N, C-alpha and C positions, 0 to 999 in steps of 0.2 A: 482570874482563874479562867475565864470565858475566853478571852482574849487569847492568851498561851495554845487551849483547845484549839481554836478557831486557826492562828498562825501555825500548828503543828498539819491541822487535815490539809489546810491549802498548800503548805510547803510538801505533804504526802502528797496529793494530786499534781502537782507540775511535775516532782518529781517522775509520779508512774507514767504521766502524758510525755515525758522526753524518752523514757525509756523503753516507751511504746513506738514511738518514734524513730531509734535506733532501732529496733528489732526489726521493723519492717523498711527501711532505709533500703533504697536497691543499690546493689553491688555493682562497681563501678565496671565501666565496659572496658576492655581490652585495646578495643578496635584503633582507639585513638588515646594509647598509653605508649610512651616510649619504653622500646626493652634494655633493661641493664646489662645482658649479655646476648651476644647473639655467637650460634655455634653448631656443631654436626651434632647427631645426636650418636654418634659412636663417639664424640669427645667427651661430651656430658655423662653417656654409662660410663665411661674409662675414667672418670674423674671418681664417681660413686663408688666404683668398684674397687679400685684401688686405693681409695683413702676418704671413707664416708664421713668421719666425724670434719676434716677439712672442707669438704663439699658440701656439707649440710652449712658451715659457718659461709661458707663464697653465696651459694645458691638459695638456700631455705627463705623462700617469702618473695624473691625477686620475680620480675618479670623478664622470661628468658626466650629467645626468638631460635627455634629449634630447625635443621633441616636435614631430612633424611627420605626414605624411601619408605612408604607404605607398606605395613608384615603382615598389619591386620585390621580389618572395619568390623564392629559388631556395635549392636544398639542394646544399650544396658538395661535394668529393669526399672529406672527412672527415667526411661526415653531419651537417657543422653547417647551421645555417639562415641565410643571407646576407639579410638584410632592409635594402633600401634606404630612405632617408627622404628627400624629395624637400626639394632645396636652394635652390632658385629657379634653378638653373642648368638649360638644357638636358642637360647630356651626366652629369653626377656631381651626390652627394648625400653622403648619411651611410650608411657601408658600418657594417653594426650585425651581429658574428658571435654567434648565437646559441645554445651548445652542447648547452643541455637541449633537445633538439624533441620529447622525446618528451611532455614537458608538455603538457595539455589545453589551459591558456590559450595555447598559442605557435599550434593548428590551426585556429583560426578568423577567422585574420587573412587578410587580402586588400588586392590593389592598391586603393587609395583610404581605406582605413581609417585614422582619427586613433588616434596610439598617442603612451605615454610610454615609453622608453625609456632604462634606466640601465647603464653601462658604461665601462669602463677605455680612455681616450682614448691612442690608440698615434701620433697623428700626421696626417700626408696623403701620401697616395699615387694622385692624381687624385682619387679619395672620402676626407674625413676618416675616418678608422678605428676604430671602436670596438669593443672586446674582452670577452670574457665578459660579454655582454650579458644583460640580464633586462629582460621587461617590468615595467612596475610601473603602469601604468593603461590 
């Protein structure tokens, strides 16, 4: 009976250790990952606007490179840089969340600049949302 309890405790500790490792595992850097798709901000937004279901099937969770002009720049509550790319829509665009704002390559951008941004597509919530973004060009 004691052997069974010891085995259960050891397996529980191993499981807890593995869970802790997975929880604290760093997220992969997109700088060195290839994009699944490359397109313009206008094209990406129009695909979501015209048929959100099909666009989600195609892009959700994928790495996308998007080219466009910076429409707005702001720092969010968590310290992340939010870069909105113009999409042809008056009110909405492509929302690119950039987490590593301390890097010098992000400091020189201003509204109207042309950029290439790579990020993971998280779908549409008024704006098309890209997370973990990096500027590639």
